[in-house]
Structures are given as structure tokens and as C-alpha cells.
C-alpha positions in Angstrom: 120.3 118.4 91.4 117.9 119.9 93.9 116.5 123.3 93.3 115.7 124.4 96.9 113.8 127.5 95.7 111.2 125.5 93.8 111.6 122.3 95.8 112.2 120.4 92.5 114.8 118.1 91.1 116.3 119.1 87.7 118.8 117.6 85.2 120.4 119.5 82.5 122.5 116.6 81.3 120.9 113.4 80.3 122.9 110.5 78.8 121.0 107.6 77.3 124.3 105.8 76.6 125.1 105.1 72.9 126.3 101.5 72.7 126.2 99.5 69.5 126.1 96.3 71.6 122.7 97.1 73.0 120.6 98.7 70.2 117.2 97.8 71.8 118.0 100.0 74.8 119.3 103.1 72.9 116.8 103.3 70.1 113.8 105.5 70.8 110.4 105.4 69.1 110.9 109.1 68.2 113.5 108.4 65.5 116.7 107.2 67.2 118.6 107.7 70.4 121.0 110.3 68.9 118.1 112.6 68.0 116.5 112.1 71.4 119.7 112.7 73.3 120.5 115.8 71.3 117.0 117.1 72.1 117.5 116.4 75.8 120.9 118.1 76.0 119.3 121.4 75.2 116.3 120.9 77.6 116.0 120.7 81.3 114.0 118.0 83.0 112.2 119.0 86.2 109.9 117.2 88.6 108.8 117.8 92.2 110.8 116.4 95.2 109.4 113.1 96.3 108.3 112.1 92.8 109.7 108.9 91.4 112.7 107.0 92.7 115.1 109.9 92.3 112.7 112.3 94.0 112.3 109.9 97.0 116.0 109.4 97.2 116.5 113.2 97.3 113.8 113.6 99.9 114.8 110.8 102.2 118.6 110.4 101.6 118.1 106.7 101.2 119.7 104.4 98.6 117.2 102.7 96.2 118.1 99.5 94.4 115.1 98.7 92.2 115.0 95.3 90.4 111.9 96.0 88.2 111.1 99.7 87.8 107.7 99.3 86.2 106.4 97.0 88.9 107.4 99.6 91.6 104.5 102.1 92.2 107.1 104.8 93.2 108.7 104.8 89.7 108.0 107.9 87.6 107.1 106.7 84.1 107.0 110.2 82.7 110.7 110.5 82.3 110.8 107.3 80.2 107.9 108.7 78.1 109.8 112.0 77.6 113.1 110.3 76.7 111.8 107.3 74.8 114.0 105.1 77.0 112.9 102.0 78.8 114.0 101.7 82.4 114.3 98.2 83.9 116.6 98.3 86.9 117.6 101.4 88.9 120.4 102.1 91.4 119.8 105.6 92.9 122.1 107.2 95.4 121.9 110.6 97.2 124.7 113.2 96.8 125.6 114.9 100.1 127.4 118.1 100.8 128.0 118.8 104.5 125.3 116.3 105.5 122.6 117.7 103.2 121.3 116.1 100.1 122.0 118.4 97.1 121.1 115.9 94.4 121.0 112.3 93.3 123.0 110.1 90.9 121.2 107.2 89.2 122.3 104.2 87.1 119.8 102.4 85.1 119.6 99.0 83.3 122.6 97.0 84.4 123.7 95.0 81.3 123.5 91.6 83.0 121.3 90.9 86.0 120.6 93.3 88.8 122.6 95.8 90.8 124.4 94.0 93.6 125.7 95.1 97.0 129.2 95.5 95.4 127.6 97.8 92.8 126.1 99.8 95.6 129.4 100.2 97.4 131.3 101.3 94.3 128.5 103.7 93.4 128.5 105.2 96.9 132.2 106.0 96.4 131.3 107.6 93.0 128.5 109.6 94.7 131.0 110.9 97.3 133.3 112.1 94.6 130.3 113.8 92.8 129.5 115.6 96.1 133.1 116.8 96.3 133.2 117.9 92.7 129.9 119.8 93.1 131.0 121.4 96.3 134.2 122.6 94.7 132.2 123.9 91.7 130.0 125.9 94.0 132.9 127.4 95.8 134.6 128.3 92.5 131.4 130.0 91.3 131.1 131.9 94.6 134.7 133.1 94.2 134.0 134.2 90.6 131.0 136.2 91.7 133.0 137.8 94.5 135.7 138.8 92.0 133.1 140.4 89.8 131.7 142.4 92.7 135.2 143.5 93.7 135.9 144.7 90.1 132.7 146.7 90.0 133.5 148.2 93.4 137.0 149.2 92.2 135.5 150.7 89.0 133.0 152.8 91.1 135.8 153.9 93.4 138.1 154.9 90.5 135.3 156.7 88.8 134.6 158.8 91.9 138.3 159.6 92.4 
């Protein structure tokens, strides 16, 4: 998600995908993926807009399909170092609400081969649904805040009566 106040991207949920079929991708040098993922669930990852593939995607609104992350100078290695995860391939897509980028969604390490055009098309549909869900979540939050203000106003009025 984009934090427009600080001009940063942040993630509060990070999933390194626990799959017994691919142990080399989920084990971290810090003592296992489960421990790493539990640590990350309680932390927030932040980095400046324009940093890394996700930051460029948020800044430009472009789709990025990276075949070899470590050979791409735009790739932000700090996230891999923080998580203990090794990123090989990346498919990164912007999430739009009303024509503005509000965040990005990223898939990493396709099991076999690289991300194809078909993957991009399917992921674009997913990104649209992410945008709709986030838009509705923001509207719901706005309604809840309005209801709380309304209740406070009613309490103040009833107190003065």
C-alpha cells in the first residue's frame, strides 16, 4: 500500500508461502520460514516510493515482469535480506482506485519457468479485484468513523439537554 503522507510503500502482511514441495524456497537462514513469517506478521515493512520493483510499479503504474531479479539493477535486495527469502522471478502489478495507484501486488518465484503473458492477464484481473476490495474497505472505514462522530455529537447534545 502507498502511504501518501510519507511517500512510502508499506506492507503489514507478508506471506513467504509454506509449501512442503519446495523446501529450499521457504527455509530461511534465520531458523526456518515459520519463525521468519511469524516475525514479519507483527512488523511493518516500509521503503521509499521508487525503490525496488514494487516502488517503481507504484510510482509509474507500469507492470513489471522480471525474469531474474538479482540481475536487474532496479531490484531491492534489502527485502530478501530482511525476510531470508530468495527472489528469482517477479510479476508486479499496480492496484488502482479511481485512476490512482494506491498500492501494488506482487507474485514472486513461479514454480516452473517464468511469468507469461497469460499470467499477467490473470494477475491483472486479481489486481482489479484487490482495488475493489480496498476501495470498499476504505468506504466502510469512513462510514464507521462517521458513525462514531455522530454518536459523540448525540451524546454531547443529550448532555446539554
